Steps between C-alpha positions, in 0.01 A plus 500: 500500500773738385768390256739780595854368544640793701424593862560873448540744214856550620569128458406524131742789452773308677443208264482724190720803574455627143142593593614760753592747225177437312257584783476860619354413840722330759374158596343491840522217746154382405336206329573519125136512391436791737799682348378424149151629581648818648702561187185470294290728720780760499488500121849348473377268228830428326654427840211265576545318166870463574444370852227256391716365216762394755252400770327227302668165432626476140211301352242722666690813395495391135127422519432833667708698251323325206166608645629852555621534144162378378331756728728780382491426127140387466414267216807338346474328165611138509758567230677753721472301822756220437732606784208551739356162413840334550526653848149388589570149367798474734289619797237237421762227466832615652729260322845557353395457137234772530740725692759461223238559231398823672863608519553424133195704404616789722843500343344532152243763598490880515652626827270805487196271533389429859395148401862419408594564863228259618666228296839599647346480849387144436824409323714633782306316771750217522786326326840656453609849412816351342559136420871457543593128518721547807289749691142572387362824643143464629247763394491777763165507682468872428472454122134397492369783723717749312340395169151498654549853632629624166213338305241670716664842510566489124138396445384795709666739258261384230201613707372858486568697816142531621456122503855397604463544878171308519640212294816482711289504819300207358825314430627562852170384649531180293856454629383535860221251438744254342741538795213429736351200319761362259432362152 
């Protein structure tokens, strides 16, 4: 059973118009997974990462991006993985305290580290963007996929060119599998 929440690729772009400028291939009137697979087979790997980041529900997108960063970076020492572990903890138990802990870690971490963006992805998965007493502003739904996308693409820059395409294809295949089966 598929866990895709859009009927067509175009519907995703209508929901998240910011994605239009980030994908070089116009969305066809086709099932989103078919569009995602076609991006991958055409070698439009960054486009496919972008599309998949927005295709998956937030929790699944964070889980997927954590796995992608692990695939891209290889072995990560536990001492350097605090932000990654915080994001994974939130996926395993999506509660407000773990979301806020991930956000706190992200805010104190290096923005040039892909794992920082995983913690932002978890931290931005709910709550408020601003907490004004009279009018709190809910977190925009685009914040989590935006951080997931950035984490993966930033992680890809740490991979040598000959291996980068294969690792990104593996990530995309994992994203397709996750969209088809769920967590």
